[in-house]
C-alpha positions as CSV (number, residue, x, y, z in Angstrom):
1,M,2.5,-0.5,-12.6
2,K,2.6,-4.0,-11.1
3,T,2.9,-2.5,-7.6
4,L,-0.2,-0.3,-8.1
5,I,-2.2,-3.3,-9.3
6,A,-1.1,-5.3,-6.3
7,L,-2.0,-2.4,-3.9
8,K,-5.4,-2.2,-5.5
9,K,-6.1,-5.8,-4.5
10,L,-5.4,-5.2,-0.8
11,P,-8.6,-5.2,1.4
12,I,-8.1,-1.6,2.6
13,F,-8.5,-0.3,-0.9
14,K,-11.8,-2.2,-1.5
15,D,-13.2,-2.0,2.1
16,A,-12.4,1.6,2.8
17,T,-15.3,3.6,4.3
18,R,-13.7,7.0,4.0
19,F,-11.3,9.0,1.8
20,D,-10.1,12.4,3.0
21,I,-7.9,15.0,1.5
22,L,-6.1,16.2,4.6
23,E,-3.9,18.9,3.3
24,T,-3.2,20.8,0.1
25,K,-1.3,23.8,1.2
26,A,1.0,23.7,-1.8
27,E,-0.4,23.2,-5.3
28,D,2.1,20.4,-6.0
29,L,1.4,18.3,-2.9
30,I,-1.5,16.2,-1.8
31,F,-1.8,14.6,1.6
32,A,-4.7,12.2,1.9
33,S,-6.0,9.2,4.0
34,L,-8.0,6.1,3.2
35,G,-9.4,4.1,6.0
36,T,-11.7,1.7,7.7
37,S,-12.7,1.5,11.3
38,L,-9.6,-0.6,11.9
39,E,-6.8,1.1,10.0
40,T,-5.7,4.1,7.9
41,V,-3.4,4.3,5.0
42,Y,-1.8,7.7,4.3
43,G,-0.9,9.0,0.8
44,V,1.6,11.8,0.4
45,F,1.8,12.7,-3.3
46,N,4.7,15.1,-4.1
47,L,3.8,16.1,-7.7
48,K,7.0,18.0,-8.5
49,S,9.5,15.3,-7.6
50,R,11.6,17.7,-5.7
51,K,12.9,16.9,-2.2
52,R,11.0,18.7,0.5
53,S,10.5,18.7,4.2
54,L,6.9,18.5,5.5
55,I,5.1,18.7,8.8
56,L,2.0,16.6,8.5
57,A,-0.9,15.8,10.9
58,I,0.0,12.1,11.1
59,P,0.7,10.0,14.3
60,D,4.4,9.6,15.0
61,G,6.1,6.3,14.4
62,E,7.6,4.0,11.8
63,Y,5.6,3.4,8.6
64,L,6.0,1.2,5.6
65,N,5.9,2.8,2.2
66,L,3.7,0.3,0.3
67,L,5.1,1.6,-3.1
68,N,8.6,0.4,-2.5
69,K,8.6,-1.4,0.9
70,S,11.0,1.2,2.5
71,K,10.5,2.2,6.1
72,I,9.7,5.8,6.8
73,K,10.0,7.4,10.3
74,I,7.6,10.2,11.3
75,D,8.8,12.3,14.3
76,K,6.6,15.2,15.5
77,G,4.9,15.1,12.1
78,H,8.2,15.7,10.2
79,L,8.8,13.9,7.0
80,T,11.2,14.5,4.1
81,I,10.1,13.2,0.7
82,K,11.0,13.3,-3.0
83,E,8.6,10.8,-4.5
84,P,5.0,9.8,-3.8
85,L,4.5,7.7,-0.7
86,I,1.7,5.4,0.5
87,L,2.2,4.8,4.2
88,V,0.8,2.3,6.6
89,K,1.9,1.2,10.0
90,P,3.9,-2.0,9.9
91,G,1.7,-5.0,10.7
92,N,-1.3,-3.3,9.0
93,E,-0.2,-3.6,5.4
94,G,-3.8,-3.1,4.2
95,T,-4.7,-6.7,4.9
96,R,-7.2,-6.5,7.7
């Protein structure tokens, strides 16, 4: 809970000008983005807590999971997850 409270205080969460549900192909998965003109934070919410491989429309690169500070690599849109993720490019931790 403390992590979510801390995330809510980041500027991206109060300054966002758009929120988009990007994909809901499966009933137990939500892929969304929250952004400003300067940055975008992606949320991948796996609602069943089962490991799965996904291909998402997200730029390749290394991301930081704001929920647990782990690094996540996206290659050709491929991502394997088990728990929910909130991803941001390192250096843009929602603070601009």
